[in-house]
N, C-alpha and C positions, 0 to 999 in steps of 0.2 A: 698429417692431415686428415681430417673427419673425410667421413663417405660424403658427406652435405657437400662440403665445400671442395671435393673434385667432381662434383656435379654444377658446380655453380661459381669456377674461378674468376669469371669478370663480376660478375655481381659482389662477391665478397671481396676482391681486390677494390672496388669502389667505395665498399661499405667503409674497407679497412684504411682508404685514403680520406673518408669523409671526416668519419668518428675519430681520428688520429694529427686529422690536420691542426696544425699551430700557429701564433700568430707568427712565430720564428723563423715559421719555414714559407711564409711569405715573401718573397720578393718587393722590395721599395717601391718599385714601378710598379706594379699588381695592386697594391695597397691606394697608392696615388688612383690610377685611374679606376677602381671600383668603385670611391665616393665621386668620380664625376659619372661613370654610369649609376648609381644610385640616384643623385638628383636629378640628372635628365630623366630617369623614371619618375621621381617623382613630381615634377614639373607635367609631365604627360599625364600621370592623373587625376592632378588638379584642374587641369584643362576639362580632363575627362568627366570629371564629376558635376558639369553644366550639361551636358550631352544629352540629348532626349532618351537613349535606349540607357543611359545610366539611372536615370529618372524613375522609368520604367522597370528595371529591377529593382533599384531601392522601394518605391513605393509597392509592390507584390513580394517583396521578401520580407517587410515590415509588417503587412498585414498577414502574414504566416508566422512570425518571429518576434516574440517581445522580450526574447533576450539582449542583453545591452552591454554584452561582455566584448568588445571592441569597435574600435570607430571606424567611420565610412572617412573616407580622406578627404577635405575641402567642403565636407557638410558640419555640421552639428548631430548627426544622425551616430547610433551605434545599432547594432547587432549582434549576434551570436559569432563568435571568431571565425567557422568554417564559412558562415555566410558573408561576413563582410571580406574576407578573401575573396569570394566571389567576387562580390561589386568592385573590390580596390582591383584588382587584377585585371576587370573587365574594363576598368574606366583607364589603367595604365596602357592599355591597348585600344583604347575607345577611338580615336582619329588618327591611326598610321603614323604617329610620330615619334614612336620607341624605338627602344636599341632593335638591332639585329645582328645574329653570328651569321654572316653569309653561309658559310662552307657549311653550317652545323644544320641551318634553315630554321632559327629559332630565336623569337623574341624574350631575352633572359629575364630581364629585370620583372618585367610582366606577371611572371610564373613564380621567379624565386622572393622579392620582397614583400608581396602581401599575407605570404604564409607566415615567414621570420618573422616580420614585424608582428602577426599576431600572437606569435612567441611569447617574441619580448616585452609586449604591449601586457599579456596573461600574467607573463612569469614574474614578471620585471626585476630580473635577477641577469640580465645579461648585460655587461657594460660597452662600450662602444667598440671595444679592439676584439672582444669574443664576439660580436656583432658583426662586424667585417669579417673575422674569421669565418664564420659561419655564412659570411654572403658568400666569399669567394669557394667555398665547398659547392655551393648550390650552383653556381655560374659556371662553374667546371665540366659540371658532372653532363647535363644535358645537351650542352654543342658536341659533346663526344659521342653521344648515344647518335645524335644527330650525323655525324661523320660515319661512322660506323654502316648509318642506314644508308646514305649517299642520295643523290637528289631524284632517283625511283622513285623515294619513299612519298614524296609530296607529287611526284608526276602521276604516280596512278591513282590520286585522288584524296589522300590523307594529308589534313591541314597539320603542317609538324607543331605548332605552336601548343596544339589540342594534344598530341601524342607525345612526342619528346618532353613536354613541358612538365611532363608530372614526374620525371624522375630529379629532375633541377629542383624544381619544387622539396620533392622528398626529402632530397639530400639538405638542402637549407636549414627545413624545417628539424632535419634529425640534429643535424650539428647543434640547432642552436638550443635543442632540448637535452644537448649531451648524451644522446643516446652511442650506446658502445658499439662496437663490430656485427654482433648478431641481430640486436635490435633494429639497426639500419638496415642491412640485409633485408628483413622484415615490411622495413619502412616502404623500401622500394618497391616489394613484391606487391605491396597493397597499393600502391599507389598506382603500378605499371597494369595491373587486372581493369582500373577504372581510364585508361587511356583512352581517346575516342575525339572523333571529330573532321567532320568532310570540307572539301577544298570548296564545293559547291555554294557553298556559302558566301565566296566573295562575291557571287555575282548580284548584290545586293539585299543581304537577308541582314537586320542589325544583330542576329543569332555569331556572326563571326566575330563580333565583338566580344561574345561571352566567353569564348574557347579558352583565351590565356584563364580569366577568371575562375575557369570550371578545372584548370588545369594544378591550379594555386590550390585549389580548396582539394583535391584530389591529396596532392601531396601532404599537406597539413593533413589530412586525415589518417593517411597512411605514417606518417609519424606521431601523433598522437595516439592510435589504436597500437602500434609497435613495441609504445613505451610502457603499457598498461598489459603486455605481454601478448597480443591480439597477433595471429602469424600469416606472414603472407606468402607469395611463392617466392621460397628461396631462388630458385634458379629461373626469375622472368626474362630476364635477357638471353639465357643459353638455351633454354629447352627446344629443343625440335618440335617438339609438338606442344602448341599453344603459348611459347614462348614470346616475347612481345617480338624479337628481330625474325622469328621464324612465320609468323603471323603476318605484322605489317610488311612483307617482303614477299613479292609474284616467287620468287626462289632462293635455294640457300645460297646459291654464288652471287647474290645483289647486294649481301652487305659483308663486312670485315668485323668480327668479333674482336680482333686483336686493337682495333681504334679504340674501343671502349675505354682502354687504361693506356694506351701509349702514352707515353711522356711523363706520367704524374712524376711531379714535381721539379721538372725539368722544362716542358712546355706547358705554358698556362694559357688557356683558353680565353679566359678572363680578358687577353689580351688583343685578342680575335674578336672583339666584339663593338661594332661601327654605331656608332648613332645616323640620327636622320634629320637634314635641315628641310628636306621637303617632307609636305603633310601626305604623303603618300606611299605606297606600298613596295618594299625596299628595291625590287628586282627594278623599276624606273629610275632609280634617279642616277644609272651612269649614260643614259640615253637624255635625260634632263642636263646633265653636265656637260654633256655635248654638244647638246643644243646651243649653250650657254657660250662654249668654247668657238664655235664657229660662227655667232653672233661676234664674238670680240674679232673675228678675222675682217666679220663683212657685216655691216648692219642693215640685219632684213627684218622685215613683218611680215605677216599672216599672207599679203596682198603679193608679197614676191614668189610664193612657194608653188611649184607645181606640182609636185612629190614630196613625202619622205622616206629613206628605207631605211629599217631598224634590223640590222641581222644579230641573232644572237643566239642564247642553246635552247636548246629544247624544251628546257623547263620555263625559259623566260619566252618563249612562243605559247605555249600552254599556259602558263599563269598569268600574264597579262594580254598578249599578244592578242586576244579576242578581238572578234568588231564591238564596238561598242552599243549597248542598249541603255536607255534611260531608267534604271531600273533601281536606283537610290544613291543614296550616298556611299554606300560600299563599294560599287562598282564604278564607281565616277573616280574614287581615291586608287582603285587596283588595274584601273584600264591602262594602258599607257598609251593609245592613241591618244585618250580623252586628256590624259595630264601632259602632252608633248603639246595639245591643244591649249590648254590652260595654259601653260607657261607662255608661248608666240603673244597669247592675248591678253595676258594679268600682268607680265613680267616676273610673277613668282606663283609656286606651288606651295605655299602657306594655309595655316589656318581660314585666312580670310579669304581666299578663293575656291572655296567648297562650303557651298550653304544647298540647300532644298532648292531655292528657286533656280540655281545653276546646274542642278542636275538634268535638264533638257534643254540647254540652253543652245537654239538655233546656231549659234556661229561656233561655237567648241563644235559640236555634233559635225558640222558642215568641216569645218578643218580636220576636224580628227578622221574623217573618211580620206581624208591624203594622206596618212600615216599608215604604211603596211610593215608589218612583223614578218619578220621569215627567220627560216631556219638556215643556222651554222653549224655545220656537220662538224666544222674545226673547232670551235669554238665549247662544242659538246665533250669533243674528243680532249680538252682539254683539263677536264674535269670538276667537280664541286669546288675547286678554289676560283673559278673561271666562272661561274655560272651566272652571274651577271657583266659578265664583260659584254658590247655590243660594239659593233661598227655601225655607225651615223652616218647619211649620204644622205644631201638636201638637193634635189635639183629645184633649179628654178626656170622660172616662166622665161627668160632669155636665151632658155637652153645651155649654162655655167651649173656646173656641180661645184660643191662642197662638201668634203669626209672628213671625218676622225673617228680613232678608237680609242675606247674608253676601257678601260680593266678594275678600274674601282674609282667611286665617286668621295668628295667632299666628306670627311667625317666618319669615313671606313677605317677598317685598322690599318692599312696601307698609310692611310692620309687621314691622320686623327686631328679633331679637331681642338683648339687651343680653350682653356681653361676658361680664359675670356667670352669665345663662343658659345660654350657650354653654358654657362653663367647668365648669360645673356637672352638665350632660348628658356631657362628653368624661368629667371624672373618672370619673361611676357608671358610664359602656359601659367603661373602659380598667380600671377596678379589676378587672375580671371575667378579667384576663389576665395583668395587670402587678403591681407592688407599688408600695405608695402612693410611696416615694421615686420609681421609675421614671418613675409616672404625673404626678408633679409636674414629673421631669427634663424629659419630654417635654413635658408645657405649657409650660413656660419655653421651652425651643429652640423652639418652633413660634411661638409670641408674640414673640420675638427674632430671627426668623429671618433678620434683614440683619446678625445677629451671628456666623453662622457660617459660619467658614472652608470647610467640607465640610457640605454638605447633606444628606451620606449619614449624616450624624449622628442623624438621625431614624428612619432604621431600625436603628442600632444599639441605639437607645432601644427599639426595639420588638420586641426581642427576651426571650422570658419566661425568665427565670430559675429 
C-alpha cells in the first residue's frame, strides 16, 4: 500500500469501487430502480425548463458563453458542457419535485445526471448499459457521504445538495469517462474542494434552485480535469485539517468515516432513494401524508380546525418548522405550516398549487398560523433514518382530537412508488416541454436503457421542437 493510500483509505476505496464497478456487479433490482429514478429526474428537469429562474440562468449564461457543445434539456438551446450541467441540474431541482435520499440528505439525480449525460453527449461512446453503471456509481457515493456527516451537517446551515452532491457528480462522471482509480481519487478531490451552499437560501431565494446544478458542474469539472492529469486533494474526505468531513462538521466526533464505504457491493444506497409526489421539500411529506390519513378517518376541512401540532426531529423543526413569511415560492415550498394549509385548502400539494399569486394568499397564511411544529427528542434520538418521522395531532373546534404517526411517506424507499405512478408523474411533467410523441419516446428509451447503443440518445430526445 502506498504512502498516499494510507492517508486516504476511504477516498481511495470509494475511487476503487467507482472505477471498478461493472454491470454484472449491479443486482437486477438496482438496475430496475435506477431507471425509474432517472425517468423521474428527467421529468422534473423538463418541467423546470419553463420556470423563471431557469430562464434567467439560461439567458445569463448564453450572454457570456457562445459554446454549443451540450443541450439544455427541454429547450432548443445549447451551452458548453459545464454550463449545461449547471442549468440542467438547476432544472431538475427547480420545483421541489425531485428525488431525495432521506438518510443521506441528498437530491441525487439532480447532481449525477447533468454531469454524466454531458459526458455521454460529448463522447458518444457510452452504451445504455455503461451509462446505467456510471449512474449507479454516482448514486451510491453522495448518500454515503451524507450518512457519514449525519443530520448535524444540514442542521448547522450547510445545504447538503450543494455540498455532498459534488461527490456523487464526480463519481458518476469519472465512471462515465472510465477513469482509473488514481484519477478518480483526483476527480473526487477536485470536486470536494468546490463544495459550498448555504441553507438560508431556503427562505425565498432563487439561488436555492441553483445549488444542485452547481454541484453537478463541480463534479464534471473534477472528472474532466482529472482525466487530463490535473490533481486534487487525495485525502479530501479524511484530512484532519481542511478535509471535507472535518471542515463541514463542528467537531471530529460528529461524523463517522466508516460510513463512507460501508457495505460496498452488498448494501445499495440507490435503493434508499425516495421519490416525491408533493411539490415541496421532502421534510414535509410525512406530515402531509399524516393529514391525508386522518382525513380518511374523519372528513374535516379548514373550518373545523383549532390547531395542528406536528412533533418531529430537530432537523424537521429547524428546516421546515419556522413561522411562514411570504418571501417567494422557495419559502412557500419549504415551509411546513404553509404546505399543510395548502393541502387543507386545495386538496393537493403539487405543481398547480404553487404560483406567485399564492405566496401571500391570506387564507393559506391564516391557516398556517394554526399549524405548530415542535421538537420531539425521542424522534431525534432515533437517528438520521427517522429524521422525517412525525407525530401529527389535529385538535378540532368541538374539543375532539385525532392523531397519527408517520415514519415514511408514499414514494419513500420503504413504500416505493409503482412503475405506473412514476410514469404518470413523468408524463405529466415532461408534457410541459415536449410533444406527446417525444415524451413517449423518451419514456421508452429510459425504461429500455440497456437496448441503447448510444446513451446520448436520451439527451437528443429532450430537445424541444
